[in-house]
C-alpha positions, 0 to 999 in steps of 0.5 A: 131890197138886195142889189147885185151891185152896190149903187155907184153913188154909195161906193163913191161916197164911201171911198171919197170921204106958202102959204097953205090953203087947206080943205077940211080933209087936209086938217089932220086932228090935233091928236094925230099931228101930235102922234106924228110929230112924236113918231118922227122925233123917235126915228133914228138918223138913218139913210132911209130917211132921205131922198136927197136928189133926183132919182134918190140916194142911189141916183137910180130910182131905188130905195131900201124902204120897207113896209110901204103902202100898196093901196091908197086913195085921196083919203086912204093911207094919206098921212097929210096932203098939202096944197101947192101953188101950181104944177111942176115936174120936179121930184120932191127931195126929203132929208129927215124931217123936211121935204123940199119941193118947187113950184110956179106961182099961184095963178101963173097958169091953170094946172095944166101945160099949154094953158094961158100965162099971165102977162110977165113983168112986175104985175104978172104972176111969174115967180118960181118958189122953193118950198120947205114942208114939215115931213111930220105934219105937212105944214109949210115951213117957208117959201122962198123965191127962186127966180122969176120969168116962168113960161110953159113949153109943152109939159115943162115950166121953169120950176122943172129941175129937182133940188138936191141937199146935203142936209145943211143946204139945199141947192135948186136950179130953174129953167132960166138957168139960175142956180141958188143955194139956200140953207135950211132956214130958208136963207139964200146963201148965193146965186149964179146965173149961167145965161148971164155968165155963158150965154143965152140958152138954146133948149127949145122948152126951157132948161130941166136938168137937175144938179148932181151932188158929190163931195161938195161939188155940183155937176150940171149939163147944159145940152142945147141947140134948137135956139142957139149955135153956142156949144153945150157944156158941162160944169162943175160948181163949188157947192159952198161958194158957187164958184166955177171949178171947171167948164168943158164944152160938150160937142155934138154933130146933132142938128136942129133939136137933137142937141137938146137934153132934158136929162140929168147927169149921173155917176158911175164907179170905173175901178178906183175912179168916179166918172160923170155920165152925161147923155143926149145929143146922140151920145153918151160921154164919161167925164173926169170929175177933177177936170171935166175932160171927156174920157170916153164917148159912145154914139149910135143913139140917133142911127138915122141922123134925125133932126128931132132926137132930143133926149128926156130920159136919163141914163142908168148906171148898174155896176160897170154898165150904163143903160142909155135912152134915146128917143124910144129907140134904140136903148143901148147898154154900154160898159163904162170902163172905155177910153176914146170912141167906145161906140162898138167896143163897149156896146153890150146890147140894145132894144127898140123898146126903150122909154122916151120920157120915164127913166128906168130903174133896176134891182141890179139884176133886172132892168124895169122900163115903163114907156110913155104909153104904160107898156111895162118891159123887164129885161136882164141888165147883163145881156138885155134878155127878156125877163118879162115881155111888154105888158100894158099897165093902167092905160094912160100917158106916163112922164114920171119915172118909176120908183123900185122900193120894198120889192115893188115898182110904182109907176104913176101915169099923167092922171095921177094913177099908180100902178103898183107892180111886184118886182121880180121874174114874174109880171104881177099887178098888186094894186091900182091907186088913183089920185085923179089929178095931173101928174108929172113928177116922179115919186120919192120915198123916205122912212117908209112913206111915199111922196107923191106931187100932183098939180094940186097937192104934195101927198105923204102916203103911208100908214097915218 
């Protein structure tokens, strides 16, 4: 896949130097496991073997994977599937031969949101876990606690934030504001509790933003307001020690639920500088990586001053343009090279047909939007003109963000049905694949394989 603009995270890096319960289907024949292990051992260490964080190596839901599967079922083109303790919306991340995934504890709830919780306390099943899985076989290597106090709010439990890794350590947050660092053996290196340090969280359904990693620094946002008068803030954390490098308030005039954001920050290259992009509470802001200082701010994302305009979908950076969702409408494109208030001066275009929950993706020229009702739309990144107009894909509710790889768009509904679309100027459905299991997590890709996390299983999809 050729991108018209090199992904910002790539340029930044270059410039800145369970226990496992199995059904008979899950038990692969010994020879298949042996061949899979041999195949993994022969793979070179290339970028295509990693999906290190939310939205992948390019921070935009794309990968350079090739020869990816078009069709699958619960048996066809399944390399392995591993039973998970419970459901979560976190994306699995991959580093070479290891897959990491978060989960609530077995029995903490049914595999659906808004189901009944066990009582908390020492007798309750309220633990949260980070699980490391062998990518070749699907065997669980280790499962470590990443905190307690699981609870459910709407489609969210406290295992919602996605982990991030650099190949030596893995960092994971939970919905109660605890951030942990583990090494690849499962040893906990350090832990931070942001509620203890900076005050009780005020996000209605629990914290869900994932950490972003660049050059040994973790960047996190906590945009809140539904249940607190404390200000929202943005943090930079030393990834090795867990110590705070800087913390800045991120003000808003949003009311009631509008300050709440479940989105994840992203990065943009602006000239010679890398800028942290934070979206939510009616605004998108650009921050200095060195100090956290707000460089620019754009509004217009809550034009009617609504009290319920919380943000879920994350912003997408394509070159020097940031594409910013709100609560479906408006969806606005801004340039990232401004200073101060750029609401009007850097606004490029807008549409009323943006997503609410799924974060869009782009090939650098075209923007691909899948909204919550399964309506697909493609626009030109440069001017917002229509490439192909709104078209329904497989009916359902969509919370997972689409993946763009190998010239294909993979869009998964909450029913576990993946519509595979052809990327490009013409709308075309290539396949519809059903796993028939509740699915909130966005898919990941590494080494020519897809990784799909449903409520019950983690699937590795590819050529067995």
